[in-house]
DOTI-79600 format. One line per 2 residues: number of its first residue (from 1); their letters; for each residue z, y, x of N, C-alpha, C. Coordinates in steps of 0.02 Angstrom, whole numbers. Example, Ala and Ser with C-alpha at 12.3 -4.5 7.8 and 13.67 -1.06 7.14 Angstrom:
BEGIN
1	as	390 -284 660 390 -225 615 390 -165 660; 354 -112 642 357 -53 684 394 2 645
This chain:
BEGIN
1	me	-115 -252 293 -78 -262 300 -8 -232 259; 25 -268 271 60 -241 173 141 -221 203
3	fl	145 -148 196 198 -97 218 269 -108 165; 317 -94 202 384 -86 153 416 -12 182
5	ns	454 -9 120 502 67 126 550 39 155; 546 75 249 627 43 280 682 100 239
7	gk	667 153 196 735 178 181 750 242 216; 699 243 276 732 279 330 685 348 342
9	fr	699 410 362 671 464 362 670 441 449; 613 503 469 626 518 545 596 594 539
11	vn	648 655 551 651 709 550 612 758 629; 569 785 610 552 808 717 572 896 710
13	fn	591 909 744 604 1005 766 564 995 800; 512 1075 813 482 1067 878 464 1133 852
15	gg	503 1189 907 476 1259 937 490 1303 815; 522 1286 804 561 1328 758 522 1286 680
17	rm	479 1236 687 427 1191 662 473 1132 620; 435 1072 563 497 1019 553 440 966 500
19	dv	451 937 536 389 866 519 444 842 485; 426 797 427 471 726 391 427 689 390
21	wl	453 624 384 402 573 382 443 524 357; 432 463 285 457 407 276 411 359 318
23	if	474 317 345 471 239 404 424 182 347; 374 151 326 381 92 323 350 51 373
25	rc	373 -10 369 359 -66 403 326 -128 399; 292 -143 438 234 -209 414 281 -257 394
27	kk	253 -298 363 300 -354 323 326 -422 340; 238 -430 399 227 -478 470 259 -448 538
29	cr	243 -387 566 242 -387 613 268 -350 643; 310 -301 574 367 -252 604 315 -167 620
31	hs	260 -190 637 231 -112 626 254 -60 596; 251 14 630 291 59 587 231 94 548
33	wn	234 120 478 198 163 476 238 236 452; 217 299 473 278 320 435 200 400 386
35	lp	247 385 337 224 413 268 243 514 289; 194 544 295 213 630 289 259 638 215
37	ih	301 693 232 314 716 178 326 767 190; 336 823 244 309 892 268 306 888 339
39	er	243 941 343 219 954 436 200 997 418; 236 1022 489 210 1084 528 272 1107 493
41	vk	321 1119 434 334 1197 403 386 1192 431; 402 1290 432 462 1329 449 533 1270 452
43	rt	566 1288 471 643 1291 457 662 1271 410; 646 1354 386 706 1399 346 658 1357 269
45	yl	580 1320 276 555 1307 218 585 1258 170; 648 1204 183 682 1174 164 753 1199 140
47	pp	782 1210 95 855 1214 96 898 1173 140; 976 1198 177 1007 1159 202 1009 1094 174
49	ee	1016 1089 90 1063 1028 48 993 971 65; 945 1004 35 873 953 29 882 928 80
51	le	884 967 168 848 935 222 908 870 276; 983 888 211 1031 831 222 1038 787 205
53	hf	991 755 136 971 726 124 909 677 173; 844 700 174 847 664 254 856 651 301
55	lq	922 701 328 927 696 400 987 605 379; 1030 618 339 1057 542 324 1032 500 277
57	nd	977 509 281 936 442 258 936 411 185; 953 462 140 955 459 73 925 424 40
59	pe	975 317 33 916 293 3 862 322 -77; 920 339 -121 879 366 -157 815 426 -168
61	wa	816 482 -111 757 496 -107 713 455 -83; 761 395 -12 675 370 17 640 326 -34
63	qk	671 296 -92 631 280 -157 602 310 -190; 637 378 -186 565 434 -232 538 443 -218
65	yg	549 459 -138 478 485 -85 417 406 -80; 449 349 -81 417 299 -50 375 258 -147
67	gd	396 269 -169 361 276 -229 333 302 -278; 319 382 -236 279 420 -277 200 384 -255
69	pv	171 404 -300 120 346 -316 17 386 -277; 56 480 -306 16 512 -298 42 551 -196
71	ll	84 534 -172 96 556 -110 77 490 -77; 71 445 -94 51 362 -69 -23 366 -39
73	kr	-64 383 -97 -125 370 -115 -169 455 -82; -122 498 -75 -139 561 -30 -154 530 21
75	ng	-110 481 53 -77 472 155 -132 423 151; -183 396 104 -203 339 115 -186 281 114
77	ae	-136 263 65 -85 191 59 -144 186 4; -157 99 15 -169 63 -43 -128 31 -105
79	ih	-92 49 -158 -64 16 -174 -77 -31 -241; -44 -91 -227 -44 -161 -242 0 -173 -299
């Protein structure tokens, strides 16, 4: 499957911990794949202004993380 960066982040808070993912969608079937950016970190781990970029789906940040070859490969993505 070929996945495209949706430009949207998913942020989840649970029990004082936070997860941040960048959502990718399959080019053909719209199936989603979440690229982990931060997992199970304390809420205070990120400065509030940085968290705001994720909460507001900042397009520059989506491009930054979605185009990071190290992050993509670390999470099992094949880059073509």
